[in-house]
Jmol script that loads the backbone (N, CA, C; Angstrom):
load data "model"
ATOM      1  N   UNK A   1      73.136  92.315  99.058  1.00  0.00           N
ATOM      2  CA  UNK A   1      74.397  91.654  99.373  1.00  0.00           C
ATOM      3  C   UNK A   1      74.198  90.145  99.233  1.00  0.00           C
ATOM      4  N   UNK A   2      75.200  89.484  98.675  1.00  0.00           N
ATOM      5  CA  UNK A   2      75.141  88.042  98.535  1.00  0.00           C
ATOM      6  C   UNK A   2      76.199  87.415  99.438  1.00  0.00           C
ATOM      7  N   UNK A   3      76.224  86.091  99.475  1.00  0.00           N
ATOM      8  CA  UNK A   3      77.217  85.385 100.283  1.00  0.00           C
ATOM      9  C   UNK A   3      78.626  85.581  99.754  1.00  0.00           C
ATOM     10  N   UNK A   4      78.750  86.106  98.540  1.00  0.00           N
ATOM     11  CA  UNK A   4      80.064  86.334  97.950  1.00  0.00           C
ATOM     12  C   UNK A   4      80.759  87.566  98.518  1.00  0.00           C
ATOM     13  N   UNK A   5      80.021  88.419  99.223  1.00  0.00           N
ATOM     14  CA  UNK A   5      80.555  89.674  99.758  1.00  0.00           C
ATOM     15  C   UNK A   5      80.182  89.810 101.222  1.00  0.00           C
ATOM     16  N   UNK A   6      81.083  90.365 102.012  1.00  0.00           N
ATOM     17  CA  UNK A   6      80.843  90.561 103.444  1.00  0.00           C
ATOM     18  C   UNK A   6      80.974  92.043 103.768  1.00  0.00           C
ATOM     19  N   UNK A   7      79.943  92.568 104.434  1.00  0.00           N
ATOM     20  CA  UNK A   7      79.966  93.973 104.842  1.00  0.00           C
ATOM     21  C   UNK A   7      80.932  94.151 106.004  1.00  0.00           C
ATOM     22  N   UNK A   8      81.809  95.165 105.882  1.00  0.00           N
ATOM     23  CA  UNK A   8      82.788  95.399 106.935  1.00  0.00           C
ATOM     24  C   UNK A   8      82.630  96.785 107.571  1.00  0.00           C
ATOM     25  N   UNK A   9      81.667  97.557 107.106  1.00  0.00           N
ATOM     26  CA  UNK A   9      81.445  98.885 107.678  1.00  0.00           C
ATOM     27  C   UNK A   9      80.831  99.817 106.649  1.00  0.00           C
ATOM     28  N   UNK A  10      80.873 101.103 106.961  1.00  0.00           N
ATOM     29  CA  UNK A  10      80.316 102.119 106.079  1.00  0.00           C
ATOM     30  C   UNK A  10      81.444 102.991 105.537  1.00  0.00           C
ATOM     31  N   UNK A  11      81.192 103.611 104.407  1.00  0.00           N
ATOM     32  CA  UNK A  11      82.186 104.470 103.769  1.00  0.00           C
ATOM     33  C   UNK A  11      82.686 105.531 104.749  1.00  0.00           C
ATOM     34  N   UNK A  12      81.783 106.162 105.470  1.00  0.00           N
ATOM     35  CA  UNK A  12      82.182 107.241 106.373  1.00  0.00           C
ATOM     36  C   UNK A  12      83.003 106.762 107.569  1.00  0.00           C
ATOM     37  N   UNK A  13      83.115 105.458 107.778  1.00  0.00           N
ATOM     38  CA  UNK A  13      83.962 104.916 108.846  1.00  0.00           C
ATOM     39  C   UNK A  13      85.451 105.051 108.524  1.00  0.00           C
ATOM     40  N   UNK A  14      85.767 105.300 107.260  1.00  0.00           N
ATOM     41  CA  UNK A  14      87.166 105.421 106.828  1.00  0.00           C
ATOM     42  C   UNK A  14      87.414 106.869 106.416  1.00  0.00           C
ATOM     43  N   UNK A  15      88.327 107.569 107.093  1.00  0.00           N
ATOM     44  CA  UNK A  15      88.568 108.977 106.762  1.00  0.00           C
ATOM     45  C   UNK A  15      89.235 109.147 105.400  1.00  0.00           C
ATOM     46  N   UNK A  16      88.981 110.280 104.751  1.00  0.00           N
ATOM     47  CA  UNK A  16      89.676 110.584 103.502  1.00  0.00           C
ATOM     48  C   UNK A  16      91.180 110.556 103.751  1.00  0.00           C
ATOM     49  N   UNK A  17      91.917 109.977 102.801  1.00  0.00           N
ATOM     50  CA  UNK A  17      93.374 109.826 102.890  1.00  0.00           C
ATOM     51  C   UNK A  17      93.785 109.056 104.146  1.00  0.00           C
ATOM     52  N   UNK A  18      92.922 108.130 104.566  1.00  0.00           N
ATOM     53  CA  UNK A  18      93.204 107.317 105.741  1.00  0.00           C
ATOM     54  C   UNK A  18      92.820 105.872 105.516  1.00  0.00           C
ATOM     55  N   UNK A  19      92.918 105.076 106.580  1.00  0.00           N
ATOM     56  CA  UNK A  19      92.639 103.648 106.476  1.00  0.00           C
ATOM     57  C   UNK A  19      92.030 103.115 107.762  1.00  0.00           C
ATOM     58  N   UNK A  20      91.404 101.978 107.638  1.00  0.00           N
ATOM     59  CA  UNK A  20      90.927 101.186 108.768  1.00  0.00           C
ATOM     60  C   UNK A  20      91.382  99.757 108.531  1.00  0.00           C
ATOM     61  N   UNK A  21      91.614  99.035 109.617  1.00  0.00           N
ATOM     62  CA  UNK A  21      92.066  97.649 109.511  1.00  0.00           C
ATOM     63  C   UNK A  21      90.911  96.705 109.805  1.00  0.00           C
ATOM     64  N   UNK A  22      90.839  95.642 109.007  1.00  0.00           N
ATOM     65  CA  UNK A  22      89.848  94.590 109.203  1.00  0.00           C
ATOM     66  C   UNK A  22      90.620  93.309 109.501  1.00  0.00           C
ATOM     67  N   UNK A  23      90.327  92.688 110.625  1.00  0.00           N
ATOM     68  CA  UNK A  23      90.986  91.428 110.987  1.00  0.00           C
ATOM     69  C   UNK A  23      90.201  90.278 110.369  1.00  0.00           C
ATOM     70  N   UNK A  24      90.917  89.360 109.696  1.00  0.00           N
ATOM     71  CA  UNK A  24      90.287  88.217 109.049  1.00  0.00           C
ATOM     72  C   UNK A  24      91.118  86.963 109.329  1.00  0.00           C
ATOM     73  N   UNK A  25      90.544  85.780 109.109  1.00  0.00           N
ATOM     74  CA  UNK A  25      91.322  84.547 109.261  1.00  0.00           C
ATOM     75  C   UNK A  25      92.531  84.502 108.313  1.00  0.00           C
ATOM     76  N   UNK A  26      92.450  85.237 107.210  1.00  0.00           N
ATOM     77  CA  UNK A  26      93.536  85.260 106.228  1.00  0.00           C
ATOM     78  C   UNK A  26      94.587  86.321 106.548  1.00  0.00           C
ATOM     79  N   UNK A  27      94.394  87.082 107.624  1.00  0.00           N
ATOM     80  CA  UNK A  27      95.307  88.166 107.981  1.00  0.00           C
ATOM     81  C   UNK A  27      94.606  89.508 107.927  1.00  0.00           C
ATOM     82  N   UNK A  28      95.284  90.532 108.410  1.00  0.00           N
ATOM     83  CA  UNK A  28      94.700  91.870 108.439  1.00  0.00           C
ATOM     84  C   UNK A  28      94.632  92.477 107.048  1.00  0.00           C
ATOM     85  N   UNK A  29      93.542  93.195 106.799  1.00  0.00           N
ATOM     86  CA  UNK A  29      93.340  93.895 105.541  1.00  0.00           C
ATOM     87  C   UNK A  29      93.199  95.378 105.858  1.00  0.00           C
ATOM     88  N   UNK A  30      93.897  96.213 105.090  1.00  0.00           N
ATOM     89  CA  UNK A  30      93.796  97.668 105.228  1.00  0.00           C
ATOM     90  C   UNK A  30      92.835  98.181 104.163  1.00  0.00           C
ATOM     91  N   UNK A  31      91.819  98.901 104.591  1.00  0.00           N
ATOM     92  CA  UNK A  31      90.837  99.494 103.690  1.00  0.00           C
ATOM     93  C   UNK A  31      91.109 100.991 103.660  1.00  0.00           C
ATOM     94  N   UNK A  32      91.450 101.500 102.491  1.00  0.00           N
ATOM     95  CA  UNK A  32      91.836 102.900 102.318  1.00  0.00           C
ATOM     96  C   UNK A  32      90.749 103.682 101.602  1.00  0.00           C
ATOM     97  N   UNK A  33      90.662 104.977 101.922  1.00  0.00           N
ATOM     98  CA  UNK A  33      89.800 105.912 101.197  1.00  0.00           C
ATOM     99  C   UNK A  33      90.710 107.038 100.721  1.00  0.00           C
ATOM    100  N   UNK A  34      90.976 107.036  99.402  1.00  0.00           N
ATOM    101  CA  UNK A  34      91.889 108.029  98.850  1.00  0.00           C
ATOM    102  C   UNK A  34      91.184 109.372  98.705  1.00  0.00           C
ATOM    103  N   UNK A  35      91.920 110.407  98.368  1.00  0.00           N
ATOM    104  CA  UNK A  35      91.404 111.781  98.356  1.00  0.00           C
ATOM    105  C   UNK A  35      90.181 111.960  97.467  1.00  0.00           C
ATOM    106  N   UNK A  36      90.062 111.165  96.408  1.00  0.00           N
ATOM    107  CA  UNK A  36      88.900 111.269  95.517  1.00  0.00           C
ATOM    108  C   UNK A  36      87.642 110.646  96.119  1.00  0.00           C
ATOM    109  N   UNK A  37      87.806 109.932  97.245  1.00  0.00           N
ATOM    110  CA  UNK A  37      86.688 109.238  97.873  1.00  0.00           C
ATOM    111  C   UNK A  37      86.624 107.766  97.497  1.00  0.00           C
ATOM    112  N   UNK A  38      87.385 107.381  96.483  1.00  0.00           N
ATOM    113  CA  UNK A  38      87.416 105.970  96.074  1.00  0.00           C
ATOM    114  C   UNK A  38      88.022 105.133  97.197  1.00  0.00           C
ATOM    115  N   UNK A  39      87.529 103.914  97.327  1.00  0.00           N
ATOM    116  CA  UNK A  39      88.043 103.021  98.361  1.00  0.00           C
ATOM    117  C   UNK A  39      88.755 101.830  97.727  1.00  0.00           C
ATOM    118  N   UNK A  40      89.864 101.433  98.359  1.00  0.00           N
ATOM    119  CA  UNK A  40      90.692 100.329  97.872  1.00  0.00           C
ATOM    120  C   UNK A  40      91.137  99.513  99.083  1.00  0.00           C
ATOM    121  N   UNK A  41      91.345  98.217  98.885  1.00  0.00           N
ATOM    122  CA  UNK A  41      91.770  97.349  99.984  1.00  0.00           C
ATOM    123  C   UNK A  41      93.004  96.549  99.575  1.00  0.00           C
ATOM    124  N   UNK A  42      93.882  96.345 100.540  1.00  0.00           N
ATOM    125  CA  UNK A  42      95.149  95.648 100.311  1.00  0.00           C
ATOM    126  C   UNK A  42      95.523  94.961 101.618  1.00  0.00           C
ATOM    127  N   UNK A  43      96.285  93.880 101.537  1.00  0.00           N
ATOM    128  CA  UNK A  43      96.719  93.254 102.781  1.00  0.00           C
ATOM    129  C   UNK A  43      97.528  94.278 103.587  1.00  0.00           C
ATOM    130  N   UNK A  44      97.379  94.236 104.893  1.00  0.00           N
ATOM    131  CA  UNK A  44      97.995  95.240 105.772  1.00  0.00           C
ATOM    132  C   UNK A  44      99.406  94.820 106.166  1.00  0.00           C
ATOM    133  N   UNK A  45     100.205  94.491 105.159  1.00  0.00           N
ATOM    134  CA  UNK A  45     101.558  94.003 105.429  1.00  0.00           C
ATOM    135  C   UNK A  45     102.452  94.347 104.250  1.00  0.00           C
ATOM    136  N   UNK A  46     103.419  95.209 104.495  1.00  0.00           N
ATOM    137  CA  UNK A  46     104.367  95.584 103.448  1.00  0.00           C
ATOM    138  C   UNK A  46     105.200  94.354 103.063  1.00  0.00           C
ATOM    139  N   UNK A  47     105.432  94.140 101.759  1.00  0.00           N
ATOM    140  CA  UNK A  47     106.222  92.978 101.339  1.00  0.00           C
ATOM    141  C   UNK A  47     107.700  93.086 101.716  1.00  0.00           C
ATOM    142  N   UNK A  48     108.152  94.249 102.117  1.00  0.00           N
ATOM    143  CA  UNK A  48     109.556  94.445 102.466  1.00  0.00           C
ATOM    144  C   UNK A  48     109.880  93.842 103.830  1.00  0.00           C
ATOM    145  N   UNK A  49     109.271  94.369 104.871  1.00  0.00           N
ATOM    146  CA  UNK A  49     109.550  93.905 106.229  1.00  0.00           C
ATOM    147  C   UNK A  49     108.282  93.735 107.064  1.00  0.00           C
ATOM    148  N   UNK A  50     107.133  93.663 106.412  1.00  0.00           N
ATOM    149  CA  UNK A  50     105.886  93.412 107.126  1.00  0.00           C
ATOM    150  C   UNK A  50     105.292  94.599 107.842  1.00  0.00           C
ATOM    151  N   UNK A  51     105.707  95.808 107.483  1.00  0.00           N
ATOM    152  CA  UNK A  51     105.173  97.014 108.128  1.00  0.00           C
ATOM    153  C   UNK A  51     103.672  97.153 107.928  1.00  0.00           C
ATOM    154  N   UNK A  52     102.976  97.774 108.883  1.00  0.00           N
ATOM    155  CA  UNK A  52     101.525  97.952 108.801  1.00  0.00           C
ATOM    156  C   UNK A  52     101.155  99.077 107.819  1.00  0.00           C
ATOM    157  N   UNK A  53     100.752  98.717 106.630  1.00  0.00           N
ATOM    158  CA  UNK A  53     100.429  99.720 105.605  1.00  0.00           C
ATOM    159  C   UNK A  53      99.305 100.648 106.050  1.00  0.00           C
ATOM    160  N   UNK A  54      98.385 100.160 106.880  1.00  0.00           N
ATOM    161  CA  UNK A  54      97.273 100.990 107.356  1.00  0.00           C
ATOM    162  C   UNK A  54      97.757 102.192 108.157  1.00  0.00           C
ATOM    163  N   UNK A  55      98.981 102.157 108.639  1.00  0.00           N
ATOM    164  CA  UNK A  55      99.541 103.268 109.407  1.00  0.00           C
ATOM    165  C   UNK A  55     100.424 104.171 108.550  1.00  0.00           C
ATOM    166  N   UNK A  56     100.468 103.896 107.248  1.00  0.00           N
ATOM    167  CA  UNK A  56     101.294 104.675 106.339  1.00  0.00           C
ATOM    168  C   UNK A  56     100.615 105.947 105.874  1.00  0.00           C
ATOM    169  N   UNK A  57     101.341 106.716 105.089  1.00  0.00           N
ATOM    170  CA  UNK A  57     100.825 107.968 104.538  1.00  0.00           C
ATOM    171  C   UNK A  57     100.228 107.693 103.163  1.00  0.00           C
ATOM    172  N   UNK A  58      98.972 108.114 102.975  1.00  0.00           N
ATOM    173  CA  UNK A  58      98.271 107.927 101.704  1.00  0.00           C
ATOM    174  C   UNK A  58      98.501 109.157 100.841  1.00  0.00           C
ATOM    175  N   UNK A  59      98.920 108.940  99.592  1.00  0.00           N
ATOM    176  CA  UNK A  59      99.118 110.030  98.635  1.00  0.00           C
ATOM    177  C   UNK A  59      98.710 109.504  97.272  1.00  0.00           C
ATOM    178  N   UNK A  60      97.777 110.234  96.654  1.00  0.00           N
ATOM    179  CA  UNK A  60      97.228 109.748  95.390  1.00  0.00           C
ATOM    180  C   UNK A  60      96.578 108.396  95.615  1.00  0.00           C
ATOM    181  N   UNK A  61      96.952 107.415  94.790  1.00  0.00           N
ATOM    182  CA  UNK A  61      96.423 106.063  94.984  1.00  0.00           C
ATOM    183  C   UNK A  61      97.535 105.119  95.454  1.00  0.00           C
ATOM    184  N   UNK A  62      98.399 105.643  96.315  1.00  0.00           N
ATOM    185  CA  UNK A  62      99.513 104.874  96.867  1.00  0.00           C
ATOM    186  C   UNK A  62      99.615 105.114  98.366  1.00  0.00           C
ATOM    187  N   UNK A  63     100.377 104.239  99.023  1.00  0.00           N
ATOM    188  CA  UNK A  63     100.641 104.387 100.455  1.00  0.00           C
ATOM    189  C   UNK A  63     102.131 104.181 100.686  1.00  0.00           C
ATOM    190  N   UNK A  64     102.692 104.966 101.609  1.00  0.00           N
ATOM    191  CA  UNK A  64     104.087 104.814 101.999  1.00  0.00           C
ATOM    192  C   UNK A  64     104.141 104.048 103.307  1.00  0.00           C
ATOM    193  N   UNK A  65     104.854 102.939 103.316  1.00  0.00           N
ATOM    194  CA  UNK A  65     104.998 102.115 104.518  1.00  0.00           C
ATOM    195  C   UNK A  65     105.667 102.946 105.615  1.00  0.00           C
ATOM    196  N   UNK A  66     105.151 102.866 106.842  1.00  0.00           N
ATOM    197  CA  UNK A  66     105.727 103.660 107.928  1.00  0.00           C
ATOM    198  C   UNK A  66     107.089 103.163 108.425  1.00  0.00           C
ATOM    199  N   UNK A  67     107.500 101.957 108.047  1.00  0.00           N
ATOM    200  CA  UNK A  67     108.773 101.434 108.553  1.00  0.00           C
ATOM    201  C   UNK A  67     109.979 101.855 107.731  1.00  0.00           C
ATOM    202  N   UNK A  68     109.933 101.642 106.413  1.00  0.00           N
ATOM    203  CA  UNK A  68     111.123 101.899 105.600  1.00  0.00           C
ATOM    204  C   UNK A  68     110.812 102.683 104.328  1.00  0.00           C
ATOM    205  N   UNK A  69     109.666 103.357 104.318  1.00  0.00           N
ATOM    206  CA  UNK A  69     109.296 104.278 103.230  1.00  0.00           C
ATOM    207  C   UNK A  69     109.091 103.634 101.868  1.00  0.00           C
ATOM    208  N   UNK A  70     108.824 102.343 101.809  1.00  0.00           N
ATOM    209  CA  UNK A  70     108.444 101.757 100.524  1.00  0.00           C
ATOM    210  C   UNK A  70     107.095 102.347 100.129  1.00  0.00           C
ATOM    211  N   UNK A  71     106.915 102.617  98.847  1.00  0.00           N
ATOM    212  CA  UNK A  71     105.658 103.136  98.327  1.00  0.00           C
ATOM    213  C   UNK A  71     104.994 102.014  97.534  1.00  0.00           C
ATOM    214  N   UNK A  72     103.732 101.724  97.878  1.00  0.00           N
ATOM    215  CA  UNK A  72     102.990 100.676  97.178  1.00  0.00           C
ATOM    216  C   UNK A  72     101.735 101.240  96.546  1.00  0.00           C
ATOM    217  N   UNK A  73     101.445 100.787  95.342  1.00  0.00           N
ATOM    218  CA  UNK A  73     100.206 101.151  94.667  1.00  0.00           C
ATOM    219  C   UNK A  73      99.050 100.459  95.376  1.00  0.00           C
ATOM    220  N   UNK A  74      98.009 101.215  95.711  1.00  0.00           N
ATOM    221  CA  UNK A  74      96.826 100.617  96.314  1.00  0.00           C
ATOM    222  C   UNK A  74      95.971  99.894  95.271  1.00  0.00           C
ATOM    223  N   UNK A  75      96.203 100.172  93.999  1.00  0.00           N
ATOM    224  CA  UNK A  75      95.449  99.513  92.917  1.00  0.00           C
ATOM    225  C   UNK A  75      96.023  98.151  92.558  1.00  0.00           C
ATOM    226  N   UNK A  76      97.352  98.050  92.547  1.00  0.00           N
ATOM    227  CA  UNK A  76      97.991  96.809  92.101  1.00  0.00           C
ATOM    228  C   UNK A  76      98.738  96.085  93.209  1.00  0.00           C
ATOM    229  N   UNK A  77      99.081  96.786  94.285  1.00  0.00           N
ATOM    230  CA  UNK A  77      99.880  96.222  95.354  1.00  0.00           C
ATOM    231  C   UNK A  77     101.369  96.253  95.078  1.00  0.00           C
ATOM    232  N   UNK A  78     101.761  96.670  93.862  1.00  0.00           N
ATOM    233  CA  UNK A  78     103.166  96.670  93.455  1.00  0.00           C
ATOM    234  C   UNK A  78     103.952  97.796  94.122  1.00  0.00           C
ATOM    235  N   UNK A  79     105.188  97.461  94.522  1.00  0.00           N
ATOM    236  CA  UNK A  79     106.104  98.468  95.025  1.00  0.00           C
ATOM    237  C   UNK A  79     106.476  99.401  93.875  1.00  0.00           C
ATOM    238  N   UNK A  80     106.670 100.664  94.186  1.00  0.00           N
ATOM    239  CA  UNK A  80     106.972 101.674  93.176  1.00  0.00           C
ATOM    240  C   UNK A  80     108.467 102.012  93.182  1.00  0.00           C
ATOM    241  N   UNK A  81     108.927 102.651  92.118  1.00  0.00           N
ATOM    242  CA  UNK A  81     110.330 103.052  92.035  1.00  0.00           C
ATOM    243  C   UNK A  81     111.239 101.849  91.879  1.00  0.00           C
ATOM    244  N   UNK A  82     112.382 101.908  92.523  1.00  0.00           N
ATOM    245  CA  UNK A  82     113.386 100.845  92.399  1.00  0.00           C
ATOM    246  C   UNK A  82     113.070  99.637  93.279  1.00  0.00           C
ATOM    247  N   UNK A  83     112.130  99.776  94.224  1.00  0.00           N
ATOM    248  CA  UNK A  83     111.801  98.667  95.124  1.00  0.00           C
ATOM    249  C   UNK A  83     111.017  97.589  94.383  1.00  0.00           C
ATOM    250  N   UNK A  84     111.170  96.343  94.809  1.00  0.00           N
ATOM    251  CA  UNK A  84     110.478  95.220  94.183  1.00  0.00           C
ATOM    252  C   UNK A  84     109.736  94.430  95.242  1.00  0.00           C
ATOM    253  N   UNK A  85     108.475  94.147  94.981  1.00  0.00           N
ATOM    254  CA  UNK A  85     107.641  93.380  95.890  1.00  0.00           C
ATOM    255  C   UNK A  85     106.197  93.718  95.629  1.00  0.00           C
ATOM    256  N   UNK A  86     105.294  92.937  96.203  1.00  0.00           N
ATOM    257  CA  UNK A  86     103.874  93.146  95.949  1.00  0.00           C
ATOM    258  C   UNK A  86     103.062  92.704  97.160  1.00  0.00           C
ATOM    259  N   UNK A  87     102.087  93.514  97.527  1.00  0.00           N
ATOM    260  CA  UNK A  87     101.098  93.159  98.542  1.00  0.00           C
ATOM    261  C   UNK A  87      99.820  92.776  97.801  1.00  0.00           C
ATOM    262  N   UNK A  88      99.086  91.844  98.330  1.00  0.00           N
ATOM    263  CA  UNK A  88      97.863  91.363  97.682  1.00  0.00           C
ATOM    264  C   UNK A  88      96.744  92.394  97.802  1.00  0.00           C
ATOM    265  N   UNK A  89      96.118  92.700  96.674  1.00  0.00           N
ATOM    266  CA  UNK A  89      94.958  93.585  96.695  1.00  0.00           C
ATOM    267  C   UNK A  89      93.706  92.746  96.955  1.00  0.00           C
ATOM    268  N   UNK A  90      92.696  93.384  97.519  1.00  0.00           N
ATOM    269  CA  UNK A  90      91.469  92.699  97.913  1.00  0.00           C
ATOM    270  C   UNK A  90      90.290  93.322  97.170  1.00  0.00           C
ATOM    271  N   UNK A  91      89.466  92.500  96.501  1.00  0.00           N
ATOM    272  CA  UNK A  91      88.278  93.051  95.834  1.00  0.00           C
ATOM    273  C   UNK A  91      87.354  93.740  96.843  1.00  0.00           C
ATOM    274  N   UNK A  92      86.904  94.936  96.486  1.00  0.00           N
ATOM    275  CA  UNK A  92      86.056  95.758  97.349  1.00  0.00           C
ATOM    276  C   UNK A  92      84.982  96.387  96.490  1.00  0.00           C
ATOM    277  N   UNK A  93      83.801  96.523  97.048  1.00  0.00           N
ATOM    278  CA  UNK A  93      82.753  97.284  96.355  1.00  0.00           C
ATOM    279  C   UNK A  93      81.913  98.013  97.388  1.00  0.00           C
ATOM    280  N   UNK A  94      81.196  99.024  96.898  1.00  0.00           N
ATOM    281  CA  UNK A  94      80.346  99.851  97.747  1.00  0.00           C
ATOM    282  C   UNK A  94      78.900  99.645  97.304  1.00  0.00           C
ATOM    283  N   UNK A  95      78.014  99.407  98.269  1.00  0.00           N
ATOM    284  CA  UNK A  95      76.577  99.300  98.005  1.00  0.00           C
ATOM    285  C   UNK A  95      75.839 100.142  99.035  1.00  0.00           C
ATOM    286  N   UNK A  96      75.135 101.159  98.570  1.00  0.00           N
ATOM    287  CA  UNK A  96      74.339 102.006  99.462  1.00  0.00           C
ATOM    288  C   UNK A  96      75.130 102.494 100.677  1.00  0.00           C
ATOM    289  N   UNK A  97      76.388 102.901 100.435  1.00  0.00           N
ATOM    290  CA  UNK A  97      77.230 103.423 101.497  1.00  0.00           C
ATOM    291  C   UNK A  97      77.902 102.369 102.355  1.00  0.00           C
ATOM    292  N   UNK A  98      77.623 101.095 102.069  1.00  0.00           N
ATOM    293  CA  UNK A  98      78.248  99.996 102.817  1.00  0.00           C
ATOM    294  C   UNK A  98      79.481  99.512 102.072  1.00  0.00           C
ATOM    295  N   UNK A  99      80.536  99.201 102.823  1.00  0.00           N
ATOM    296  CA  UNK A  99      81.779  98.696 102.241  1.00  0.00           C
ATOM    297  C   UNK A  99      81.746  97.170 102.317  1.00  0.00           C
ATOM    298  N   UNK A 100      81.947  96.532 101.167  1.00  0.00           N
ATOM    299  CA  UNK A 100      81.910  95.075 101.094  1.00  0.00           C
ATOM    300  C   UNK A 100      83.238  94.543 100.577  1.00  0.00           C
ATOM    301  N   UNK A 101      83.724  93.479 101.197  1.00  0.00           N
ATOM    302  CA  UNK A 101      84.934  92.808 100.738  1.00  0.00           C
ATOM    303  C   UNK A 101      84.566  91.412 100.246  1.00  0.00           C
ATOM    304  N   UNK A 102      85.344  90.896  99.307  1.00  0.00           N
ATOM    305  CA  UNK A 102      85.097  89.569  98.746  1.00  0.00           C
ATOM    306  C   UNK A 102      85.228  88.503  99.827  1.00  0.00           C
ATOM    307  N   UNK A 103      84.190  87.715 100.028  1.00  0.00           N
ATOM    308  CA  UNK A 103      84.162  86.697 101.074  1.00  0.00           C
ATOM    309  C   UNK A 103      85.236  85.640 100.868  1.00  0.00           C
ATOM    310  N   UNK A 104      85.531  85.291  99.625  1.00  0.00           N
ATOM    311  CA  UNK A 104      86.511  84.241  99.359  1.00  0.00           C
ATOM    312  C   UNK A 104      87.900  84.640  99.870  1.00  0.00           C
ATOM    313  N   UNK A 105      88.194  85.907  99.871  1.00  0.00           N
ATOM    314  CA  UNK A 105      89.489  86.382 100.362  1.00  0.00           C
ATOM    315  C   UNK A 105      89.507  86.373 101.887  1.00  0.00           C
ATOM    316  N   UNK A 106      88.406  86.780 102.505  1.00  0.00           N
ATOM    317  CA  UNK A 106      88.341  86.853 103.966  1.00  0.00           C
ATOM    318  C   UNK A 106      88.422  85.486 104.609  1.00  0.00           C
ATOM    319  N   UNK A 107      87.962  84.466 103.903  1.00  0.00           N
ATOM    320  CA  UNK A 107      87.927  83.115 104.464  1.00  0.00           C
ATOM    321  C   UNK A 107      89.104  82.260 103.974  1.00  0.00           C
ATOM    322  N   UNK A 108      90.063  82.850 103.313  1.00  0.00           N
ATOM    323  CA  UNK A 108      91.150  82.097 102.663  1.00  0.00           C
ATOM    324  C   UNK A 108      91.923  81.199 103.618  1.00  0.00           C
ATOM    325  N   UNK A 109      92.005  81.537 104.878  1.00  0.00           N
ATOM    326  CA  UNK A 109      92.800  80.745 105.803  1.00  0.00           C
ATOM    327  C   UNK A 109      91.996  79.634 106.490  1.00  0.00           C
ATOM    328  N   UNK A 110      90.701  79.614 106.257  1.00  0.00           N
ATOM    329  CA  UNK A 110      89.863  78.601 106.915  1.00  0.00           C
ATOM    330  C   UNK A 110      90.032  77.248 106.289  1.00  0.00           C
TER     331      UNK A 110
END
end "model"
wireframe off; spacefill off
backbone 0.3
color backbone group
């Protein structure tokens, strides 16, 4: 691990088709583990009304916001269907079962 990446936990800390929230100076980040086991991270705030995406339903590589049912791609952050808006995606990588997020994103508000 280098200073460019910060460990936030282990892969098994995030359930399949579920999420965990990481609090950062730049705001909360939702770390998802989709059904294939792949992990993706996105800001934990729906662009529509600020709903907590980490509490949404994960299906495929998307999440449905629990407030107003907007569906967002976990890969791009883009709203799907007729809805328009985007949540910021966060670079994530896995090393030896450890989940790492890009340090530059975590420190963005400092």
